[in-house]
C-alpha positions as CSV (number, residue, x, y, z in Angstrom):
1,M,23.6,-2.8,-11.4
2,P,24.4,-5.0,-8.9
3,R,27.7,-5.8,-7.4
4,P,28.9,-9.2,-7.9
5,Q,29.4,-11.3,-5.1
6,P,30.6,-15.5,-4.9
7,P,28.1,-17.1,-2.7
8,G,28.0,-16.6,1.4
9,G,29.6,-13.4,1.3
10,V,33.3,-12.0,0.4
11,E,35.2,-13.7,2.3
12,K,39.2,-12.3,2.7
13,S,42.2,-14.3,1.8
14,R,44.3,-13.1,4.3
15,P,44.3,-11.0,8.3
16,R,43.9,-7.5,8.2
17,A,44.8,-5.8,11.6
18,L,42.2,-4.3,13.3
19,A,44.0,-2.7,16.5
20,A,44.1,0.6,15.4
21,A,40.2,0.3,15.0
22,L,39.4,-1.7,18.3
23,T,40.7,1.3,20.4
24,A,37.9,3.4,19.8
25,L,35.7,1.0,21.7
26,A,37.0,2.8,24.8
27,A,34.0,5.7,23.1
28,L,31.4,3.4,22.8
29,A,27.9,4.3,23.7
30,A,24.5,3.1,24.0
31,T,23.0,6.4,22.4
32,G,25.4,7.7,20.1
33,L,25.2,9.6,17.4
34,V,22.8,12.3,17.6
35,A,23.6,14.6,16.2
36,G,25.9,14.3,13.3
37,P,26.4,16.2,10.1
38,A,23.8,17.4,8.2
39,A,23.1,16.4,4.2
40,A,21.5,18.5,1.4
41,T,17.9,17.5,1.1
42,P,15.2,17.5,-1.5
43,Y,12.7,17.6,1.1
44,G,10.9,21.4,1.4
45,G,7.7,23.4,2.6
46,G,6.7,24.7,5.6
47,C,5.7,21.3,7.6
48,A,9.0,20.2,6.9
49,L,10.0,19.9,10.4
50,E,13.6,21.2,11.8
51,R,16.3,18.1,12.7
52,T,17.3,19.0,16.2
53,S,20.1,17.2,18.0
54,V,18.5,14.8,20.1
55,H,18.8,10.7,19.1
56,H,16.6,10.1,16.2
57,S,15.1,13.0,15.7
58,E,11.7,12.6,13.6
59,G,13.1,16.8,12.1
60,L,13.6,15.9,8.0
61,D,14.8,19.0,6.6
62,T,18.4,17.6,6.8
63,W,20.0,14.7,6.7
64,N,21.8,13.3,9.7
65,G,24.9,12.5,7.5
66,S,25.8,9.4,10.3
67,Y,24.1,7.0,8.6
68,P,23.7,5.5,5.6
69,Q,20.3,6.5,3.5
70,P,18.3,3.7,2.0
71,R,18.3,4.3,-0.9
72,K,18.5,2.2,-4.1
73,R,21.1,-0.5,-2.7
74,L,22.7,-1.0,0.9
75,D,24.9,-4.9,1.4
76,A,24.5,-6.0,4.6
77,V,26.8,-8.9,6.0
78,M,25.9,-11.2,8.7
79,V,28.6,-13.1,10.7
80,F,27.5,-15.8,12.8
81,L,29.1,-15.8,16.3
82,S,29.8,-19.5,18.2
83,F,30.8,-19.9,21.0
84,P,32.8,-22.0,23.9
85,D,30.2,-22.9,25.9
86,A,27.8,-24.0,23.0
87,E,27.8,-26.1,20.1
88,P,25.5,-24.5,17.6
89,Q,22.2,-26.4,17.2
90,T,21.0,-24.6,13.7
91,S,23.4,-23.5,10.8
92,P,24.3,-20.6,9.6
93,A,22.2,-20.9,6.2
94,E,18.3,-21.0,8.6
95,L,19.1,-18.5,11.0
96,A,19.5,-16.5,7.9
97,A,17.1,-17.8,6.5
98,D,15.2,-16.6,9.7
99,H,15.7,-13.0,8.6
100,F,16.1,-13.0,4.7
101,P,14.9,-12.9,2.8
102,A,11.2,-11.7,3.9
103,T,13.4,-8.5,5.9
104,T,14.0,-7.7,2.8
105,R,10.8,-8.0,1.2
106,F,9.7,-5.2,3.7
107,F,11.9,-3.0,3.2
108,E,11.3,-3.1,-0.9
109,R,7.3,-3.0,0.0
110,A,7.5,-0.1,2.1
111,S,9.6,1.6,-0.7
112,Y,7.9,1.0,-3.2
113,G,11.0,-0.9,-4.8
114,R,13.2,2.6,-4.5
115,F,15.2,0.8,-1.7
116,Q,16.8,-2.9,-1.9
117,L,18.3,-5.1,1.3
118,V,21.0,-7.1,0.1
119,P,22.3,-9.5,2.6
120,H,25.7,-11.6,2.5
121,P,24.9,-14.7,5.2
122,Q,28.9,-15.9,6.0
123,R,28.6,-19.6,5.5
124,R,30.7,-20.7,9.0
125,W,30.5,-20.3,12.5
126,V,32.8,-17.5,13.9
127,R,34.5,-18.6,16.7
128,M,34.5,-16.4,20.0
129,P,37.4,-16.4,21.9
130,H,35.2,-16.8,25.4
131,A,32.2,-18.4,27.1
132,S,28.9,-17.1,26.3
133,T,27.6,-16.0,29.4
134,S,31.4,-13.8,30.6
135,Y,30.3,-11.7,28.5
136,A,26.9,-11.1,30.7
137,I,24.4,-10.6,27.5
138,Q,21.2,-8.7,28.4
139,R,18.9,-5.8,27.6
140,D,20.1,-3.1,29.2
141,W,24.0,-4.6,29.0
142,S,26.8,-2.4,30.7
143,A,28.8,-0.5,28.3
144,A,32.2,-2.7,29.5
145,H,30.4,-6.0,28.7
146,R,29.7,-5.0,25.4
147,S,32.7,-3.3,24.2
148,Q,34.3,-6.7,25.4
149,Y,31.5,-8.4,23.2
150,L,32.4,-6.3,19.9
151,R,35.9,-5.7,20.2
152,D,36.0,-10.1,20.4
153,A,33.5,-10.3,18.2
154,L,35.5,-8.1,15.4
155,R,38.7,-9.7,16.1
156,A,37.1,-13.1,14.9
157,A,35.7,-11.8,12.9
158,D,38.0,-9.7,10.9
159,P,40.5,-12.9,9.4
160,V,37.6,-13.3,7.2
161,T,35.6,-10.7,6.4
162,D,35.9,-7.5,4.3
163,F,34.1,-4.8,6.2
164,S,35.0,-2.2,3.8
165,K,33.1,-4.2,1.2
166,Y,29.5,-3.6,3.1
167,D,27.1,-1.0,4.3
168,V,25.5,-2.9,7.6
169,V,26.8,-5.4,10.0
170,Y,24.9,-8.0,11.6
171,L,26.7,-9.8,14.2
172,V,24.6,-12.8,14.7
173,A,24.8,-14.9,17.9
174,D,24.6,-18.9,18.4
175,P,20.9,-18.9,19.9
176,D,21.4,-21.7,22.2
177,A,24.0,-20.6,24.1
178,P,23.6,-20.1,27.4
179,G,24.6,-16.5,27.9
180,V,22.4,-15.4,24.8
181,D,19.7,-13.0,25.7
182,S,16.8,-12.9,23.0
183,D,16.0,-9.5,25.0
184,A,19.3,-7.7,23.7
185,T,19.5,-7.5,20.1
186,K,19.6,-3.5,19.6
187,V,21.8,-1.0,17.8
188,V,24.6,-0.7,19.2
189,N,26.3,3.3,18.2
190,F,29.7,4.6,18.4
191,D,30.2,8.1,19.6
192,R,33.5,8.1,16.9
193,P,33.1,5.1,14.4
194,M,35.7,2.8,13.9
195,R,37.7,1.8,11.0
196,A,38.2,-1.2,9.6
197,D,39.2,-2.5,6.4
198,G,39.9,1.2,5.2
199,T,35.9,2.0,5.7
200,D,34.6,3.4,8.8
201,I,30.7,1.3,10.5
202,G,28.8,4.0,13.0
203,R,27.2,1.1,14.2
204,I,26.4,-2.6,14.4
205,V,23.4,-4.6,15.0
206,T,23.8,-6.9,17.5
207,V,21.5,-10.0,17.0
208,F,20.6,-12.6,20.3
209,E,17.1,-13.7,18.8
210,Q,15.4,-17.6,19.6
211,H,15.4,-19.5,16.2
212,P,12.9,-18.9,14.6
213,P,12.8,-15.2,16.1
214,D,10.2,-12.3,16.5
215,R,8.6,-11.3,13.5
216,N,9.9,-8.1,11.5
217,V,12.6,-7.7,14.5
218,L,15.4,-7.2,11.8
219,A,12.9,-4.8,9.9
220,H,13.2,-3.3,12.9
221,E,16.5,-3.1,13.8
222,T,17.6,-1.8,11.0
223,G,14.9,0.7,10.8
224,H,17.7,1.9,14.0
225,V,20.5,1.9,11.1
226,F,18.6,4.6,8.8
227,D,18.6,6.9,12.1
228,L,14.3,5.9,12.7
229,P,13.6,5.7,16.1
230,D,12.0,3.8,18.4
231,L,8.1,4.5,19.3
232,Y,7.5,2.2,21.5
233,H,6.5,3.7,25.2
234,R,8.7,1.5,28.4
235,P,7.2,1.5,31.0
236,A,9.4,2.8,33.8
237,D,8.7,-0.6,36.0
238,G,8.8,-2.5,32.9
239,K,5.6,-4.1,33.6
240,G,3.2,-2.0,31.8
241,D,2.3,-1.4,28.5
242,W,4.7,-1.2,26.2
243,D,2.7,-0.1,22.9
244,T,0.5,2.9,23.4
245,Y,2.1,5.8,21.5
246,V,1.2,4.4,18.0
247,G,0.4,0.5,19.0
248,D,0.3,-1.9,15.6
249,W,0.8,1.3,13.1
250,D,4.8,1.8,12.3
251,V,7.2,-1.2,12.8
252,M,9.4,1.5,14.5
253,G,6.9,0.9,17.7
254,S,6.8,-3.2,17.5
255,Q,7.7,-5.5,15.2
256,F,4.8,-7.9,15.9
257,G,2.1,-5.3,14.3
258,L,-0.7,-6.1,12.0
259,A,-0.4,-2.8,10.6
260,P,3.9,-2.1,10.5
261,D,4.3,-0.4,7.2
262,L,6.6,2.4,7.9
263,F,4.5,5.6,8.7
264,A,4.6,8.8,6.1
265,W,6.5,10.4,7.9
266,H,9.4,8.3,8.1
267,K,8.8,7.2,4.1
268,W,9.4,11.2,3.4
269,K,12.4,11.4,6.0
270,L,14.0,8.6,4.1
271,G,13.3,10.0,0.5
272,W,10.6,7.3,-0.7
273,L,8.3,9.7,-1.2
274,D,8.2,12.2,-3.4
275,P,7.8,16.0,-2.2
276,R,4.3,16.2,-4.7
277,Q,3.3,13.4,-2.2
278,V,2.9,15.2,0.6
279,R,0.6,17.8,0.8
280,C,1.1,20.7,3.6
281,V,-1.8,22.7,4.9
282,G,-1.3,25.6,5.4
283,T,-4.0,28.5,4.8
284,A,-6.9,28.4,7.4
285,G,-10.4,27.4,6.2
286,P,-11.5,24.0,4.5
287,N,-8.7,21.9,2.7
288,R,-9.5,18.4,1.1
289,F,-7.5,16.1,-0.4
290,T,-7.8,12.7,-1.9
291,L,-5.7,10.2,0.0
292,E,-4.2,7.3,-1.3
293,P,-4.0,4.0,0.9
294,L,0.2,4.2,2.0
295,S,0.9,0.8,1.3
296,S,0.1,1.3,-2.5
297,G,3.3,2.4,-4.8
298,P,4.1,3.0,-8.5
299,R,4.6,-0.5,-10.2
300,T,8.0,-1.3,-10.9
301,R,9.1,-3.8,-13.5
302,G,9.7,-7.3,-11.9
303,T,7.7,-6.2,-8.8
304,A,3.8,-5.1,-7.9
305,F,4.0,-2.5,-5.7
306,G,0.7,-1.3,-6.5
307,T,-0.6,1.2,-9.4
308,G,-0.5,5.0,-6.7
309,D,1.6,7.6,-6.7
310,G,-0.4,10.4,-6.4
311,T,-0.5,11.9,-2.3
312,K,0.2,9.9,0.3
313,L,0.5,12.7,3.1
314,A,-0.9,15.4,4.7
315,V,0.8,17.7,7.3
316,I,-0.5,20.2,9.2
317,R,2.4,22.1,11.3
318,T,1.4,23.3,15.1
319,G,4.7,24.1,16.2
320,R,8.0,25.0,16.0
321,S,9.5,21.4,16.5
322,S,5.7,19.8,15.7
323,A,3.0,19.4,13.6
324,I,-0.3,16.4,12.5
325,A,-0.2,14.0,10.0
326,V,-2.4,12.7,8.1
327,E,-2.5,9.5,6.4
328,A,-4.5,6.9,4.4
329,R,-4.1,3.2,6.2
330,G,-5.6,0.3,3.6
331,G,-4.9,-3.1,4.0
332,T,-2.3,-4.6,1.8
333,G,1.9,-5.3,1.2
334,N,3.6,-4.6,5.2
335,D,-0.7,-3.8,6.0
336,S,-2.1,-7.0,4.8
337,A,-3.3,-8.2,8.4
338,T,-4.8,-5.3,9.5
339,C,-8.7,-5.6,10.8
340,T,-9.2,-2.0,10.0
341,R,-8.6,0.2,7.5
342,G,-9.1,4.1,7.2
343,I,-7.4,7.5,8.3
344,L,-4.6,7.5,10.2
345,V,-3.7,10.4,12.4
346,Y,-0.7,11.4,14.0
347,R,1.3,13.8,15.9
348,V,4.7,14.2,15.5
349,D,7.5,16.2,17.7
350,S,11.0,16.6,15.8
351,D,12.3,17.6,19.3
352,S,11.6,13.8,21.4
353,T,14.2,11.7,21.5
354,S,13.8,8.3,20.8
355,G,11.6,6.0,23.4
356,E,10.1,9.1,24.6
357,G,6.7,9.6,22.3
358,P,8.5,11.3,19.2
359,M,5.3,9.8,17.5
360,Q,2.3,9.3,19.3
361,V,-1.4,7.9,17.4
362,L,-4.5,9.8,18.7
363,D,-7.2,7.7,19.1
364,T,-10.2,9.0,16.9
365,H,-12.3,6.1,18.5
366,P,-11.4,6.4,22.4
367,R,-14.5,4.4,24.1
368,T,-14.2,1.6,21.9
369,G,-10.9,-1.2,20.6
370,A,-10.6,-3.6,17.9
371,C,-8.6,-6.3,16.9
372,Y,-8.8,-8.2,20.5
373,G,-6.2,-11.9,20.6
374,E,-4.5,-10.5,18.1
375,S,-3.2,-6.6,18.1
376,V,-0.5,-5.2,20.2
377,Y,-2.8,-2.1,21.6
378,P,-6.2,-2.6,20.9
379,A,-7.3,0.1,22.5
380,L,-5.3,2.2,19.1
381,A,-6.3,-0.9,16.6
382,D,-9.9,0.8,15.1
383,A,-7.6,4.2,15.2
384,P,-8.8,5.4,11.7
385,L,-11.5,7.1,11.2
386,E,-14.2,5.8,8.4
387,V,-16.2,7.6,5.6
388,G,-18.8,9.6,7.2
389,E,-16.7,9.8,10.3
390,S,-14.7,13.2,11.6
391,Y,-12.1,14.1,14.3
392,T,-11.0,17.2,16.0
393,V,-7.8,17.2,16.9
394,P,-7.3,18.0,21.3
395,G,-6.2,21.6,21.5
396,E,-5.6,22.1,18.8
397,P,-8.0,23.9,15.5
398,I,-8.1,21.5,13.5
399,R,-11.2,19.1,12.0
400,I,-10.4,15.8,10.1
401,E,-13.6,14.4,7.9
402,V,-13.9,11.7,6.2
403,E,-15.9,12.7,3.1
404,D,-16.1,9.4,0.8
405,R,-13.9,6.8,-1.0
406,T,-12.9,6.8,-4.5
407,P,-13.5,4.4,-7.3
408,S,-9.9,3.3,-7.0
409,G,-10.3,3.1,-3.2
410,S,-8.3,6.1,-1.6
411,W,-10.5,8.8,0.6
412,N,-11.2,11.7,0.0
413,V,-10.4,13.9,2.9
414,K,-11.4,17.9,4.9
415,I,-9.0,19.5,6.7
416,T,-10.1,22.3,8.0
417,T,-8.2,24.9,10.1
418,G,-8.1,27.8,12.1
């Protein structure tokens, strides 16, 4: 049963000291928590890549115990920060509505109703001690300025926020303050968890979004809280295309994607797919599968997530830390805006760190594109294979053929290896 909470989240009746916990800010790191303790896991089979020490490894044989698992329910507090050099033009309630219930619904659909993210937005602004411009907020934030911002924010919020009540912390800055940079929204990890109100705080989501914000931005950032990596490609000079790795096909690549549902591999990693819904292709020769659309799931009481609970993912392991993943993408749920449907093929590398291509969608139609004017990367918008099409994975003895569709809308696929 949900834990009862008063409207607007839990607020303290008296201040609580943060002095000891704030000393941990000296250990602040931009990447932080790259390995963490392993936890027992239900995953199995020869195609479950091993988790490595790289940041947000795509390995899923074990769970990184430094991160909360998105199972059943997690509670998130939203603390709204104002500054002496600006008078807020929006209310905390308006800013909370920018992100919720949309973010909760995104995860409900992605998890087939198995996970609920419950927000607890505070009702009042928390005043920061210094001007917004003094923190030099930007995308590539210096450790010193970031540390000062978090130190001030937690000290200011502590008298009215009982952090022991929450699993996720969002610090939301006044979007109209002159020093706030909307490109700086990110998750900050700590090498050593902070201690506040008797609980460890391993990471904080710092939100600097405009009003209204980027679409799905909090779904993307919250994905990092669950140990998911950045799937975009950041050009060395910052001027190239950021979406060459996965295009529209996962919110961890682009929050603006037309089909931003999480890859089946990520749903497997987060525990939202049952082992029977993942098929490991381990024998040479033809292997036939019926793949249900990723966005369809078992119907849950009080919700409507679809009716499918069959196979969602086929995996061909290609090396110690590499695999080819095959899934079906339809036009429902989080993918309802997509303009193409079919069988999506992508590489997974558990030894590639966040932002360096741990997943890469394979372009099965390299001479064409789709969704021009809407897609974040049209060259990959038509990546799915349609009925009657086939594709041989470059450099691998793997051929994928889409034979036909079932009356229920699933795809019949033949995968030939060896």
